[in-house]
C-alpha positions in Angstrom: 70.5 136.1 87.9 69.8 137.0 91.5 69.2 140.7 90.6 66.7 139.7 87.9 64.7 137.6 90.3 64.7 140.2 93.0 63.8 142.9 90.5 60.8 140.9 89.4 59.7 140.4 93.0 60.1 144.1 93.6 58.2 144.9 90.5 55.3 142.7 91.5 55.1 144.4 94.9 55.2 147.9 93.4 52.4 147.0 90.9 50.0 146.7 93.8 50.5 150.5 94.4 50.6 151.5 90.8 47.5 153.6 90.8 48.5 155.4 94.0 52.0 156.1 92.7 50.6 157.4 89.4 48.2 159.8 91.2 51.1 161.1 93.4 53.4 161.5 90.3 50.8 163.4 88.4 49.9 165.6 91.4 53.6 166.5 91.9 53.8 167.3 88.2 50.8 169.6 88.5 52.5 171.4 91.4 55.7 171.7 89.4 53.9 173.1 86.4 52.2 175.6 88.6 55.5 176.8 90.1 57.1 176.9 86.7 54.4 178.9 85.0 52.9 181.0 87.8 52.8 184.8 87.3 55.8 186.5 88.6 56.3 190.1 89.9 58.7 191.1 87.2 59.1 189.3 83.9 62.5 188.0 82.9 62.8 190.7 80.2 62.3 193.4 82.8 64.9 191.9 85.1 67.4 191.6 82.4 66.9 195.3 81.4 67.4 196.3 85.0 70.6 194.4 85.5 73.8 195.9 84.2 75.1 192.4 83.1 73.8 190.9 80.0 73.1 187.2 80.3 73.9 185.0 77.4 72.4 181.7 76.8 69.5 180.1 78.6 68.3 181.3 82.0 67.4 179.2 85.0 63.6 179.5 84.5 63.8 178.4 80.9 66.0 175.4 81.9 63.5 174.4 84.6 60.7 174.5 82.1 62.5 172.5 79.5 63.5 169.8 82.1 59.9 169.8 83.5 58.5 169.0 80.0 61.1 166.2 79.6 60.2 164.7 83.0 56.4 165.0 82.2 57.0 163.1 78.9 59.0 160.4 80.7 56.3 160.1 83.4 53.6 159.6 80.8 55.8 157.1 78.9 56.4 155.1 82.1 52.7 155.3 83.1 51.8 153.4 79.9 54.6 150.9 80.3 52.4 147.8 81.0 50.5 148.5 77.7 53.6 148.4 75.5 53.6 144.6 75.6 50.1 144.5 74.2 50.9 147.0 71.5 54.1 145.4 70.2 53.2 141.7 70.7 49.4 141.7 70.2 48.7 139.9 73.5 46.4 140.8 76.3 47.6 142.6 79.3 47.5 140.6 82.6 44.6 141.8 84.8 46.9 142.9 87.6 48.6 145.4 85.3 45.5 147.2 84.1 44.0 150.3 85.7 
């Protein structure tokens, strides 16, 4: 019970900074996408041809890109979290939760 009450109090304090936190989150996602998809000196195919070892499976860059898309989807889902109540219960959103 105590955790639920303190969690609700923390949630109400964080909601004051919701817009700022969303801006920071999406800015960091933009930087992450830039680093994940920026042009590189050599492509991954050229590097694998140059190396004597053949790598099997997924490489580090591909794993980073997959995880980045997962995190982006979760960030968008959590950004719209206050609106889920209206969608599923057909009630209006409290004014302090709206953008």
